[in-house]
Every structure is written in structure tokens, then in C-alpha cells.
TIDO-204696 format. One record per residue: residue in three letters; x, y, z of N, C-alpha, C in turn. Coordinates in steps of 0.2 Angstrom, whole numbers, padded with zeros to 4 digits, always signed. Atoms other than C-alpha are relative to their C-alpha. Layout:
N
ALAXYZXYZXYZ;...
END
This chain:
259
MET+0002-0001-0005+0070-0175-0108-0008-0006+0003;PRO+0007+0001+0001+0054-0189-0103-0001+0004+0008;ASN+0003-0004-0007+0041-0181-0090+0002+0008+0002;LEU-0003-0005-0003+0048-0164-0089-0008+0002+0001;THR+0008-0007-0004+0034-0154-0079+0002+0008-0005;ILE+0001-0003+0004+0029-0142-0091-0006+0008+0000;ARG+0005-0006-0004+0024-0123-0086-0002+0003-0006;ASN+0006-0004+0006+0011-0114-0096-0002+0010+0004;GLU+0004-0005-0003+0004-0098-0094-0006+0001+0001;VAL+0007-0002-0007-0009-0092-0082-0006+0001-0004;SER+0008-0001+0003-0024-0090-0098+0000-0004-0002;LEU-0004+0006+0007-0015-0104-0109-0004-0007+0007;LEU+0000+0008-0002-0020-0118-0094-0008-0003-0003;SER+0004+0004+0001-0032-0130-0098-0007+0001+0008;PRO+0008+0001-0006-0050-0131-0085+0004-0006+0004;ASP-0004+0005-0002-0039-0147-0080+0006+0002+0005;ASP-0007-0001-0004-0022-0140-0076-0002+0006+0007;LEU+0001-0004-0008-0030-0126-0066-0004-0001+0004;ALA+0006+0006-0006-0043-0136-0057+0007-0002+0006;ALA-0007+0007-0003-0025-0145-0051+0003+0005+0002;LEU-0003-0008-0002-0017-0129-0050-0002+0004+0011;ARG+0003-0001-0002-0031-0121-0038+0000-0007+0006;ASP-0001+0002-0003-0032-0138-0030+0005-0001+0006;ALA-0006-0001-0001-0011-0138-0026-0001+0005+0009;TYR-0002-0006-0001-0013-0121-0019-0004+0000+0007;SER+0005-0001-0005-0029-0124-0009+0000-0007+0006;LYS-0002+0006-0005-0021-0143+0000+0004+0006+0006;MET-0004-0003-0005-0009-0131+0004+0001+0004+0006;GLN-0001-0005-0004-0013-0119+0012-0007+0003+0007;ALA+0001+0005-0004-0026-0130+0023+0004-0006+0007;ARG-0002+0001-0004-0011-0136+0030+0005+0004+0007;SER-0002-0006-0005-0002-0131+0047+0009-0004+0000;ASP-0006+0004+0000+0015-0143+0043+0005+0001-0004;ASN-0006-0001+0005+0032-0142+0032-0002+0000-0004;GLN+0001+0000+0007+0023-0145+0019-0007+0006-0002;GLY+0004-0006+0001+0010-0129+0023+0002+0004-0006;TRP-0001-0010+0003+0007-0113+0014+0006+0003+0003;ILE-0003-0008-0003+0013-0103+0029+0010-0004+0001;TYR-0008+0003+0001+0029-0115+0030+0004+0002-0007;TRP-0004-0002+0003+0036-0112+0013+0001+0006-0003;ASN-0001-0008+0003+0030-0093+0009+0006+0002+0007;SER-0006-0007-0007+0039-0088+0027+0009-0002-0004;ILE-0005+0003+0003+0055-0095+0018+0004+0008-0004;HIS+0001-0005+0004+0054-0079+0007+0000+0005+0005;GLY+0000-0004-0005+0050-0070+0021+0000+0001+0006;PHE+0001+0003-0008+0043-0068+0040-0002-0006-0001;ASP-0005-0002-0004+0052-0077+0046+0005-0002+0001;GLN-0007+0004+0001+0064-0085+0039+0004+0006-0005;TYR-0003-0007+0005+0069-0071+0025+0008-0003-0002;LYS-0006+0000+0005+0080-0080+0015+0002+0000-0007;CYS-0001-0003+0006+0078-0074+0000+0005+0005-0003;TRP-0005-0006-0002+0090-0062-0010-0003+0003-0008;HIS-0001-0005+0005+0089-0047-0017+0005+0006+0000;HIS-0004-0008+0000+0097-0031-0024+0007-0004+0006;GLY-0005+0003-0007+0112-0042-0016+0001-0001+0009;ARG+0001+0001-0006+0107-0045-0001-0006-0009+0003;GLU+0002+0006-0004+0102-0060+0007-0006+0001+0007;GLY+0006-0001-0005+0085-0057+0017+0001+0006+0002;PHE+0000-0007-0004+0089-0042+0028+0007+0001+0000;GLY-0007+0000-0003+0109-0044+0028+0003+0005-0005;SER-0004-0009+0002+0123-0032+0025+0000-0002-0011;GLN-0003-0002+0007+0128-0030+0006+0005-0007+0000;LYS-0006+0002+0002+0139-0043-0004+0001-0002-0007;PRO+0001-0001+0006+0148-0044-0018-0002-0003-0004;TYR+0003+0006+0005+0136-0058-0027-0006+0001+0002;ASN+0008+0001+0000+0119-0058-0031-0002-0006-0004;LEU+0006+0006+0001+0107-0074-0032-0005-0001+0001;PHE+0005-0002+0001+0095-0066-0035-0005-0004-0006;LEU+0004+0005+0006+0088-0075-0050+0003-0008+0001;PRO-0002+0006+0000+0099-0093-0048-0005-0003+0009;TRP+0004+0001-0007+0090-0092-0028-0007+0001+0000;HIS+0006+0001+0001+0072-0090-0034+0000-0004-0006;ARG-0001+0006+0002+0075-0103-0044-0003-0006+0001;ALA+0000+0007-0006+0079-0116-0032-0009+0002+0004;TYR+0006-0001-0004+0064-0107-0024-0006-0004+0001;LEU+0006+0003+0006+0051-0109-0036-0001-0007+0001;LEU-0002+0006+0004+0058-0127-0041-0003-0006+0007;ASN+0002+0004-0008+0055-0133-0020-0007+0002-0002;PHE+0008+0000+0003+0040-0125-0022-0006-0002-0003;GLU+0003+0002+0005+0033-0133-0036-0002-0009+0003;ASN-0001+0005-0004+0039-0149-0028-0005-0002+0002;ALA+0005+0003-0004+0028-0148-0014-0007+0003-0003;MET+0007-0002+0005+0012-0141-0026+0001-0006-0001;LYS-0001+0006+0001+0016-0159-0033-0003-0004+0005;ASP-0001+0007-0006+0017-0169-0015-0011+0002+0000;GLN+0005-0005+0000-0004-0159-0016-0004-0003-0004;ASN+0006+0002+0006-0010-0164-0032+0005+0000-0005;GLY-0005+0002+0007+0003-0174-0044-0002+0004-0006;GLY-0002-0002+0004-0005-0163-0058+0001+0005-0003;ALA+0000-0008-0003-0001-0147-0051+0008+0002-0004;ALA-0008-0003-0002+0013-0135-0059+0000+0008-0002;LEU-0002-0008+0000+0019-0118-0058-0005+0003-0006;SER+0002-0004+0008+0012-0106-0072+0001+0007+0003;TRP-0005-0004-0002+0020-0092-0076-0007+0010-0003;TRP+0004-0005+0005+0008-0072-0078+0006+0005-0004;ASP-0003-0006+0006+0013-0063-0094-0001+0007+0001;TRP+0002-0009-0003+0012-0043-0085+0000+0004-0005;THR-0001-0003+0007+0019-0039-0104-0010+0000-0006;SER+0007+0001+0002+0001-0048-0112-0005+0007-0002;ASP+0009-0006+0004-0014-0036-0123-0001-0002+0007;GLU+0004-0002-0004-0024-0044-0108+0001+0001+0003;SER-0001-0008-0006-0014-0036-0093-0001+0003+0000;HIS+0001-0007+0002-0014-0022-0102-0004+0002+0002;ALA+0008+0002+0002-0032-0024-0105-0003+0001+0009;ASN+0002+0001-0006-0035-0029-0087+0003-0002+0007;GLY-0006-0002-0004-0021-0030-0076+0000-0009+0004;LEU-0002+0005-0001-0022-0046-0065-0002-0007-0004;PRO+0005+0005+0005-0028-0063-0072-0007-0002+0004;GLN+0004+0003+0000-0042-0070-0072-0003-0004+0007;ALA+0001+0009-0005-0040-0087-0061+0004+0005+0008;PHE-0004-0002-0006-0029-0076-0048-0005+0006+0004;SER+0003-0006+0001-0044-0063-0047-0006-0001+0005;GLU+0010-0001-0002-0062-0068-0047-0004-0004+0002;ASN+0006+0005-0006-0075-0076-0035-0001-0005-0003;ILE+0007+0007+0002-0081-0095-0035-0002+0002+0005;ALA+0006+0003-0004-0092-0104-0027+0009-0001+0005;GLY-0009+0003-0005-0080-0111-0010+0005+0003+0000;GLY-0008-0001+0002-0066-0099-0014+0005+0001-0004;ASN-0004-0001+0004-0053-0093-0024+0007-0001+0004;PRO-0005+0002-0005-0037-0101-0016+0006+0002-0005;LEU-0003-0003+0003-0026-0091-0031-0004+0009+0001;GLN+0003-0009+0002-0036-0074-0027+0004+0002+0009;SER-0007+0003-0008-0025-0076-0006+0000-0003+0000;GLY-0003+0003-0004-0019-0082+0004+0003+0000+0009;PRO+0004-0001-0009-0018-0087+0024+0008+0003-0001;MET-0006-0002-0003-0003-0074+0032+0000-0002+0006;PRO+0001+0002-0010+0002-0080+0053+0001+0010+0004;ALA-0001-0007-0004+0002-0067+0064+0006+0002+0001;MET-0009-0006+0002+0018-0055+0062+0002+0007+0005;GLY-0001-0006-0009+0020-0045+0080-0006+0000+0003;ASN+0006-0001-0004+0006-0036+0085-0006-0001-0005;ASP+0006+0003+0004-0004-0039+0068-0003-0008-0002;PRO+0000+0006-0001-0014-0054+0069-0002-0002-0006;ALA-0002+0003+0006-0015-0070+0056-0008+0004-0004;ARG+0005-0001+0007-0024-0064+0040+0000-0004-0007;GLN-0002+0003+0008-0029-0067+0020+0006+0007-0001;THR-0005-0005+0004-0015-0057+0009-0006+0004-0003;GLU+0003-0007+0002-0023-0040+0002+0002+0002-0007;ARG-0004-0002+0006-0020-0032-0015-0002+0007-0002;THR+0006-0008+0003-0023-0012-0022+0005-0003-0008;PRO-0006+0004+0007-0016-0019-0041-0001+0010-0004;GLY-0003-0005+0006-0010+0000-0052-0006+0000-0006;ASP+0002+0002+0009-0016+0004-0068+0003-0005-0004;PRO-0002+0004+0008-0016-0010-0083+0005+0005-0003;GLY-0002-0004+0006-0007+0001-0092+0007+0002+0004;GLU-0006-0001-0002+0010+0004-0082+0001-0007+0003;LEU-0004+0003-0002+0014-0014-0081+0006+0002-0007;PRO-0003+0003+0006+0028-0019-0091+0001+0000-0005;THR+0001+0003+0006+0028-0022-0108+0006-0004-0005;THR-0006+0003+0004+0036-0032-0122+0009+0002-0001;ASP-0008-0001+0001+0048-0020-0126+0004+0001+0005;ASP-0005+0000-0007+0056-0020-0108+0002-0005+0000;VAL-0003+0007+0001+0058-0038-0110+0004-0001-0005;ASN-0005+0001+0009+0065-0037-0128+0007+0002+0002;GLN-0006-0004-0002+0077-0024-0119+0007-0005+0004;LEU-0006+0005-0003+0084-0039-0108+0003-0002-0004;MET-0003+0004+0006+0086-0050-0122+0006+0002-0002;THR-0005-0001+0005+0099-0041-0129+0006+0002+0004;LEU-0005-0002-0004+0110-0037-0114+0005-0006+0001;THR-0005+0003+0002+0127-0048-0116+0002-0004+0008;SER-0002+0002-0008+0130-0048-0095-0005-0002+0003;PHE+0004+0004-0007+0122-0060-0081-0001+0007+0006;LEU-0001-0005-0004+0126-0046-0070-0005+0007-0005;ASP+0006-0005-0001+0115-0033-0080-0003-0002-0001;LEU+0006+0003-0003+0103-0045-0082-0005+0001+0003;THR+0000-0001-0005+0102-0046-0065-0003+0007+0002;SER+0002-0004-0003+0100-0030-0062-0006+0006-0002;GLN+0008-0001+0004+0087-0024-0075-0005-0004+0003;ILE+0006+0002+0003+0076-0038-0074-0003+0002+0009;GLU+0004-0003-0007+0076-0033-0052-0004+0005-0003;ASN+0003-0006-0001+0071-0017-0055-0009-0002-0003;ILE+0009-0002+0002+0055-0021-0066-0003-0007+0005;HIS+0001+0004-0008+0052-0037-0052-0005+0004+0003;ASP+0002-0003-0006+0050-0023-0041-0005+0005-0002;GLY+0006-0003+0004+0040-0014-0053-0009-0004+0002;VAL+0005+0004+0000+0028-0027-0052-0003-0002+0006;HIS+0000+0001-0007+0029-0031-0034-0004+0005+0003;GLY+0003-0004+0002+0024-0013-0034-0007+0002-0001;TRP+0006-0001+0001+0010-0012-0044-0004-0005+0002;VAL+0006+0004-0002+0000-0027-0035+0000+0003+0005;GLY+0001-0005-0005+0002-0014-0023+0000-0007+0009;GLY+0004+0003-0004-0006-0020-0003+0008-0006+0005;ASP-0007+0004-0003+0005-0039+0004+0006-0001-0006;MET-0003+0001+0006+0013-0040-0012+0007+0006+0001;GLY-0007-0006-0001+0024-0023-0010+0006-0001+0006;ILE-0004+0003-0008+0030-0030+0006+0007-0004+0000;VAL-0005+0006+0000+0046-0040+0005-0001-0006+0008;ALA+0002+0009-0007+0042-0053+0023-0007-0002-0001;GLN+0009+0002+0002+0022-0053+0015+0002-0003-0006;ALA+0005+0004+0006+0023-0057+0000+0001-0005-0006;ALA-0001+0007+0005+0028-0073-0006-0007-0004+0004;PHE+0008+0003+0001+0011-0078+0003-0006+0003-0005;ASP+0008-0003+0006-0002-0069-0010+0003-0005-0005;PRO-0002+0005+0005-0003-0083-0023+0003+0004-0004;ILE-0008-0002+0005+0004-0071-0037+0005+0001+0002;PHE-0004+0002+0002+0017-0071-0032+0005-0004-0001;TRP-0004+0008+0003+0024-0088-0038-0002-0001-0008;ALA+0001-0004+0005+0014-0082-0055+0006+0006-0004;HIS-0006-0009+0000+0026-0064-0053+0007-0005-0004;HIS-0008+0003+0001+0042-0076-0053+0003-0005-0003;THR-0002+0008+0007+0040-0091-0064-0002+0005-0004;MET-0001-0006+0005+0038-0076-0075+0007+0001-0001;ILE-0006-0003+0000+0053-0069-0070+0004-0004-0002;ASP-0005+0005+0002+0063-0087-0072+0001+0001-0005;ARG+0002+0000+0007+0054-0088-0088+0005+0004-0004;ILE-0004-0003+0003+0063-0074-0095+0007-0001+0003;TRP-0008-0003-0001+0081-0075-0086+0002-0011-0005;TYR+0003+0006+0005+0075-0096-0097+0001+0002-0009;LEU-0001-0002+0006+0074-0084-0112+0007+0003-0002;TRP-0008-0003+0001+0090-0076-0111+0004-0004+0002;GLN-0003+0003-0002+0098-0088-0107+0000-0009-0008;LEU-0001+0005+0007+0094-0097-0124+0002+0004-0003;ARG-0001-0004+0002+0101-0082-0131+0008+0001+0001;GLN-0009-0002-0004+0115-0079-0122+0006-0007+0003;GLY-0002+0006-0003+0119-0097-0115-0004+0000+0006;SER+0004+0001-0008+0114-0105-0100+0007-0001+0004;ASN-0008-0002-0008+0133-0104-0091+0002+0007+0000;ASN-0002-0007+0000+0132-0086-0095+0001+0003+0005;ILE+0001-0001-0004+0137-0083-0080+0007+0000+0005;PRO-0007-0001-0002+0152-0077-0066+0002-0005+0003;GLN-0003+0006-0002+0163-0092-0061-0001-0002+0008;GLU+0000+0000-0009+0163-0086-0043-0006-0004+0002;TYR+0007+0001-0004+0147-0089-0043-0002-0007+0001;LEU+0004+0004+0001+0142-0105-0048+0002-0006+0008;ASP+0001+0004-0004+0148-0116-0033-0003+0006+0010;LYS+0005-0003-0006+0137-0103-0020-0004-0004+0003;PRO+0004+0004-0003+0126-0112-0011-0008+0003+0000;LEU+0009-0006+0006+0105-0107-0016-0002-0005+0010;GLU+0002+0002-0007+0101-0110+0006-0008+0002+0003;PRO-0001+0007-0003+0091-0117+0012-0002-0006-0002;PHE+0003+0003+0006+0089-0127-0005+0006-0005+0003;SER-0006+0004+0003+0101-0142-0007+0002+0002-0007;LEU+0000-0002+0008+0105-0134-0022+0009+0007+0001;LYS-0005-0006+0001+0122-0122-0027-0001+0003-0008;VAL+0004-0006+0007+0119-0108-0042+0003-0005-0006;SER-0002+0005+0010+0129-0124-0056-0005-0005-0001;ASP+0007+0000+0004+0113-0132-0052-0006+0000+0000;VAL+0006-0002+0003+0101-0122-0058+0000+0002-0003;LEU+0001-0004+0005+0106-0117-0073-0003-0003-0004;ASP+0001+0003+0006+0098-0127-0086-0005-0003+0002;ILE+0006+0000-0003+0081-0130-0080-0002-0007-0001;SER+0001+0006-0002+0079-0146-0090+0003-0008+0004;ASN-0004+0001-0004+0091-0153-0078-0007-0001+0006;LEU+0005-0003-0003+0079-0147-0066-0009-0004+0001;GLY+0006+0002+0001+0064-0157-0074-0007+0005-0003;TYR+0008-0007+0005+0052-0142-0082+0005+0002-0006;THR-0002-0003+0004+0052-0133-0094-0004+0006-0002;TYR+0007-0006+0003+0040-0118-0104-0004+0000-0002;ALA+0001-0001+0007+0029-0119-0116-0001+0004-0002;THR-0005-0006+0005+0035-0111-0132-0009+0004-0002;THR+0004-0002+0001+0015-0108-0136-0001+0009+0004;ALA+0001-0008+0001+0011-0090-0136+0005+0007+0006;VAL-0005-0003-0001+0028-0084-0134+0002+0009+0000;THR-0001-0009+0003+0030-0063-0133+0005+0001+0001;VAL-0006-0003+0001+0048-0062-0131+0005-0007-0004;PRO-0004+0005+0007+0059-0067-0145+0007-0003+0003;VAL-0005+0007-0004+0073-0081-0142+0005+0002-0007;GLY-0002+0000+0006+0080-0077-0160+0005+0005-0001;GLY-0004-0010-0001+0094-0063-0164-0006+0002-0005;
END
């Protein structure tokens, strides 16, 4: 399929690709309309709370199904399209927290370094929330050695049930949010931190690699028509990423996809 967007690991981005990512984030962070940073990130937490976690939509009651993986795939796709509206060369990148580099240094350099004029990947603007004034996001990362390992992710690849995968990958996902700390550790505030997007792109990539092994349609039938609000997509629409217009670079894949 022509013109697929290729998502790469953040440490492998070319200078031009990293510049495009930073430019898109910077432009979104400067906007106050429905193309801006605060609008898109408020979908996940404050003040729209549309996200799915552990069988709950937002802060709602428990449901008999869990749309964590398909909902976040739809969210990433729509956010990436909004990025491209600001810079057509921009694409989401994933943070491979299993890599040797991450286990030595923690957060990716691109998302943590100080650069002249500011680094839009280092923090993002947040709206006023209750009695808390508007501010930039903050982090309190833990010991890099505590990040998930390749073995942790390889174990996910052996699971044959989508429901088992969802449960176990959410636990790993939660641990990384807690490891980053600060705003990333709070559902209402997490998406305003730029590292949220690199983290969730990694989660989506793991699901994609699992699909290569276990099948793209390996999902309960009753899930297929579930809507992924507020996006104009349902679960069946997001199972094949090539139909969504993107793929994952095959360089430096640390998770095997074969038998």
C-alpha cells in the first residue's frame, strides 16, 4: 500500500524526522483550538475522560468488555493525523523501554534533553484543573533498571487470547506510567506529557507484533462492532494497521514475531 506512514523507534529517528516531530508538537502546543495540544490530550483525561483502562471507559463503571487496545489505537491515529496537519512529515515514534539504552538511561534523550528555544518533547502545557493553575507537565522517573524487559514482552507474544493479552499488557503499561511518575502517573493528566504518545505507540506496536503471530482478527466477535468514541471508528476498523495508513519500522525489532 503506497504512502504508508512509518513509525520508528525514537532513538533511530533521523535528524529530519525528529525535527518534524518536534515542530508538529510545538505548533500543536501553541494552539488553543480543536487542533491544539490541550484539546487532543483532554480527550484521554481531564476534562473529557474518554479513555479505556481495565474495562472502564473514563471513570465509568466496569463493563463486560475492555477496549483498551483498540481505543488507544484509534486515539493514536487521530492524534497523528492532527500532527500531520501541523507538519506533513511528522509521525509518531515509539519509546522502546525494553532496550539496553532505556535500561541504562531511562527516558529517551529526545524527550528529556534541554535544547535552545525549548524542547516540546520534554513537557507539554496543561489546562487549569480545579484549583490548580495551568502549567507544564512534570516527571519523576524511577530507576532505569526497573523498566520492563524484552523477556516481559516476549511472554506476551506467547499468549493466544486477546483478553489475556489485554490484561497483561495493561499491567506493563501501568507500570511504565508509574515509573515516569509526575503527571504520567495520574490518568487525568497523563496524556499532556509528550512521552505519553511514545509510550502508547510502543504499546500499539506490541499489539501489532502479537497480531503478526496470533492473527489480526484474534478478538472476540462481540467486540467488532463496539464504537471507539469519540472517533468515527469501531473495533473492526482498527484491526489491520495497513488499512489505517501506517506501519512499524522493522529495524531494531527486539521482540521476535516468529514461532
